[in-house]
C-alpha positions in Angstrom: 13.5 4.8 -5.6 16.1 2.9 -3.5 18.3 5.2 -1.9 20.9 2.4 -0.9 20.6 -1.0 0.3 18.3 -0.3 3.4 15.9 2.7 2.3 13.7 3.1 -0.5 10.6 5.4 -1.1 8.2 5.7 -3.9 4.7 6.6 -5.0 2.2 4.5 -6.2 -1.6 4.2 -6.9 -4.5 2.3 -5.4 -7.8 0.7 -7.0 -10.2 -1.6 -5.4 -13.4 -3.2 -6.8 -15.8 -4.6 -4.3 -18.2 -7.5 -5.4 -21.9 -8.1 -4.3 -21.0 -10.4 -1.6 -18.7 -7.4 0.2 -19.1 -5.9 3.4 -22.1 -3.6 3.1 -20.5 -0.7 4.3 -17.3 -0.8 2.6 -17.2 1.6 -0.5 -17.8 -0.6 -3.8 -15.2 1.2 -5.8 -11.9 3.1 -4.6 -9.0 4.9 -6.4 -6.3 7.0 -5.0 -2.4 7.5 -4.6 0.1 7.0 -2.1 3.6 7.9 -1.2 5.5 5.3 0.9 8.8 4.6 2.5 10.7 1.4 3.4 13.6 0.9 5.7 15.0 -2.5 6.0 16.0 -3.2 9.7 17.3 -6.8 10.0 17.3 -9.7 7.7 14.1 -9.7 6.0 12.3 -7.3 8.3 11.4 -3.9 7.5 9.3 -0.7 9.0 6.9 0.8 6.4 5.3 3.9 6.4 2.7 5.7 3.8 0.2 8.5 3.4 -2.6 7.7 1.2 -5.4 9.8 -0.3 -8.5 7.6 -1.5 -11.9 8.4 -2.9 -14.8 6.4 -2.2 -17.0 8.1 -4.8 -18.8 11.4 -5.4 -21.0 13.8 -3.2 -23.5 15.5 -5.4 -25.3 18.9 -4.4 -27.0 21.7 -6.3 -24.0 23.3 -7.4 -22.4 20.0 -9.1 -20.6 17.0 -7.9 -17.2 16.5 -6.3 -14.9 13.8 -5.5 -14.8 12.6 -1.6 -11.3 12.1 -0.5 -10.2 10.3 2.9 -6.8 10.4 4.1 -4.9 7.6 5.6 -1.4 7.6 7.4 0.2 4.2 8.0 3.2 2.8 10.0 4.0 -0.5 10.6 6.3 -3.5 10.3 6.6 -5.9 7.5 8.4 -9.1 6.2 9.7 -10.2 3.0 9.7 -13.8 1.9 11.6 -14.9 -1.3 9.1 -17.5 -3.2 11.1 -17.7 -6.1 14.5 -16.7 -7.1 13.2 -13.4 -8.7 10.1 -12.6 -6.7 9.3 -11.6 -3.1 6.3 -11.6 -1.3 5.7 -9.1 1.4 3.6 -9.1 4.4 2.9 -5.8 6.6 1.0 -5.1 9.6 0.4 -1.3 10.0 -1.7 1.0 11.8 -3.9 4.0 10.3 -3.2 6.9 12.7 -6.0 9.0 10.7 -8.5 6.1 10.9 -12.2 7.3 11.4 -15.1 5.2 12.8 -17.1 3.8 9.9 -14.7 4.6 7.4 -15.8 3.3 3.8 -12.5 2.4 2.9 -10.4 1.2 6.1 -13.3 0.2 8.4 -10.5 -1.0 11.1 -7.3 1.0 12.2 -5.2 -2.1 11.8 -4.6 -3.3 8.6 -2.6 -5.9 6.8 -1.3 -5.8 3.3 0.0 -8.5 1.3 2.0 -7.9 -2.3 4.3 -9.1 -4.7 7.4 -7.8 -6.0 10.5 -8.6 -8.1 13.7 -9.0 -6.1 17.1 -7.5 -6.4 18.0 -10.7 -8.2 15.6 -10.0 -11.1 17.2 -6.5 -11.9 20.9 -7.6 -11.2 22.6 -8.5 -14.4 25.7 -10.4 -14.0 29.0 -9.2 -15.7 30.0 -11.0 -19.2 32.8 -13.6 -18.8 35.3 -13.0 -21.8 
């Protein structure tokens, strides 16, 4: 949800599927959810924060099985780059303040995230000319 021209917040989902040639200590399948906020600082630079809960699998015991949940709290800086009139690419460098050693989801505290989104021009509807 865009609160104003500089601040937006939202919720999202995460899914990652690893392949055979992936790093061995990473979890092969991860899913989860997140809440995030984005604040434009100057030009195309923004501050990014997110809280995530991700599950790398299940743990089994005599009483049954249950999902394993790992939390992550990110804070970082990013930049938007216009790659088409209606599409933006985002680069975010962020630090996970809840990082744990040998984490199967985020093995290092520093992370880089690259994404694509529609620009404001994609949803802008010009006034009809009469």
